[in-house]
C-alpha positions in Angstrom: 0.0 0.0 0.0 1.4 3.4 -0.9 1.4 6.1 1.7 -1.5 8.0 0.1 -3.9 5.0 0.0 -6.3 4.7 2.8 -4.1 3.5 5.7 -5.4 0.9 8.1 -6.3 2.2 11.5 -5.1 0.4 14.6 -8.0 -2.1 14.3 -7.4 -2.9 10.7 -10.2 -0.7 9.3 -9.6 1.8 6.5 -9.3 5.4 7.6 -12.0 7.0 5.4 -12.7 10.6 4.8 -11.8 13.6 2.8 -8.0 14.2 2.7 -5.7 17.1 2.0 -2.3 16.6 0.2 0.6 19.0 0.0 4.3 19.4 0.0 5.9 21.9 2.4 9.3 23.2 3.5 10.3 22.6 7.1 9.0 26.1 7.9 5.6 25.4 6.3 6.0 27.1 2.9 4.0 25.4 0.2 4.6 27.9 -2.6 5.3 31.4 -3.8 1.8 32.1 -5.1 2.3 30.6 -8.5 4.6 27.6 -8.1 6.4 25.3 -5.7 9.9 26.6 -4.8 11.5 23.1 -5.3 11.5 20.3 -7.8 11.1 16.8 -6.4 9.9 14.5 -9.2 9.3 11.7 -6.6 6.8 13.9 -4.8 4.9 14.6 -8.1 4.8 10.8 -8.8 3.5 10.3 -5.2 0.8 13.0 -5.7 -0.3 11.4 -9.0 -0.5 7.9 -7.5 -2.3 9.1 -4.4 -4.9 11.2 -6.1 -5.5 9.3 -9.4 -9.0 8.0 -9.5 -10.2 10.4 -6.9 -11.7 13.9 -7.1 -9.3 16.8 -6.4 -10.4 20.3 -5.1 -8.3 23.3 -5.9 -8.6 27.0 -6.1 -8.3 29.1 -9.2 -4.6 30.0 -8.6 -3.7 26.3 -8.2 -5.5 25.5 -11.4 -3.6 28.3 -13.1 -0.3 27.0 -11.7 -0.7 23.6 -13.4 1.0 23.4 -16.8 -1.7 23.7 -19.4 -1.0 20.3 -20.8 -2.0 18.7 -17.4 -5.3 20.7 -17.1 -7.5 19.1 -16.1 -5.4 16.6 -14.1 -6.1 13.3 -15.9 -7.9 10.4 -14.2 -9.5 12.7 -11.6 -12.6 14.8 -11.3 -11.1 18.3 -11.1 -13.2 20.7 -8.9 -12.1 24.3 -9.1 -13.3 26.8 -6.4 -13.9 30.0 -8.4 -16.4 32.7 -9.0 -15.0 33.0 -12.5 -16.5 32.0 -15.8 -16.7 28.1 -16.0 -15.6 28.3 -19.6 -12.2 29.4 -18.4 -11.7 25.9 -16.8 -12.2 23.4 -19.6 -12.6 19.9 -18.3 -13.2 21.0 -14.7 -16.3 21.3 -12.6 -16.5 24.8 -11.0 -18.2 26.1 -8.0 -17.8 29.2 -5.8 -19.0 27.3 -2.7 -16.6 25.3 -0.5 -19.3 23.0 0.8 -20.4 22.2 -2.7 -16.8 21.5 -3.8 -16.3 19.2 -0.9 -19.6 17.4 -1.6 -18.5 16.9 -5.2 -15.1 15.5 -4.0 -16.8 12.9 -1.8 -15.5 10.8 1.0 -12.3 9.8 -0.7 -11.5 13.1 -2.5 -8.4 15.3 -2.0 -8.0 19.0 -1.3 -4.9 20.0 -3.2 -4.5 23.8 -2.6 -3.8 26.5 -2.4 -3.2 28.0 0.9 -6.7 29.7 1.3 -8.4 26.5 0.2 -6.4 24.4 2.6 -7.2 26.7 5.5 -10.9 26.8 4.7 -11.2 23.0 4.1 -9.1 21.9 7.0 -12.0 21.6 9.5 -13.7 19.2 7.1 -10.6 17.0 6.4 -9.9 13.8 8.3 -6.5 12.8 6.8 -3.5 14.6 5.6 -0.7 13.4 3.3 2.3 15.8 3.6 5.6 15.7 1.8 8.2 17.5 3.9 11.1 19.0 1.9 14.3 19.5 3.9 14.7 23.2 3.3 13.8 26.4 5.2 12.6 29.3 3.1 12.3 32.0 5.8 9.6 34.4 6.8 8.9 36.3 3.6 5.3 37.3 3.9 4.6 36.8 0.2 5.2 33.0 0.5 2.2 30.8 0.8 2.1 28.5 3.9 0.4 25.3 4.9 -2.3 25.6 7.5 -1.0 25.4 11.1 -1.9 22.0 12.6 -3.0 21.7 16.2 -1.0 18.7 17.5 -3.9 17.8 19.8 -6.1 17.2 16.7 -3.7 15.2 14.5 -1.9 11.9 14.9 0.9 10.8 12.7 0.1 7.3 11.5 2.9 6.8 9.0 6.3 8.3 8.1 8.3 7.2 5.1 11.1 6.7 5.6 10.5 5.9 9.3 13.8 7.8 10.1 15.8 10.2 8.1 15.1 11.3 4.5 14.8 10.1 1.0 17.1 11.8 -1.5 15.4 13.0 -4.7 17.0 12.7 -8.2 17.1 16.5 -7.9 19.2 16.3 -4.8 16.5 17.5 -2.4 15.9 15.6 0.8 12.2 14.7 1.4 9.9 12.4 3.4 6.2 11.5 3.4 4.0 11.8 6.4 0.4 10.7 6.9 -1.7 12.2 9.7 -5.3 11.4 10.8 -7.6 13.5 12.8 -8.0 12.2 16.4 
């Protein structure tokens, strides 16, 4: 089972529920507003394997950040939160309502960004798959950050590797973490 698949709970049952998936630096940066500030091909493959066959919810800026040739993301229902003209998002389902976007995503869908969407959706999410990139990017207020997690609400259920880091073909060090809401 890959890290992003429904992990078994302590009693062997699957941990169902809407998830969120992102990559972040050690200081919580997920992007610069238009892109990710690193290149880790293994994380992109992990994202693809985790979300394929499931709905993904994203904001307009995240949609715009995807290379045009990958829009919509193949093998997934793409739900874009926007008040913009739906014709601007060919192949995607659009809505301006978060509750509707999450309903469309269903129990096994994934929230995939950006920062405002993660923050708004976090109370509705029961599992997180986070790739940590071993880099610190500082406190530049223009950088987009992952939501702050209350450690009393989340339990890490898996870390890969269990200790240390993977090393990407790009040279970056990274690891995968999965957390479930308590």
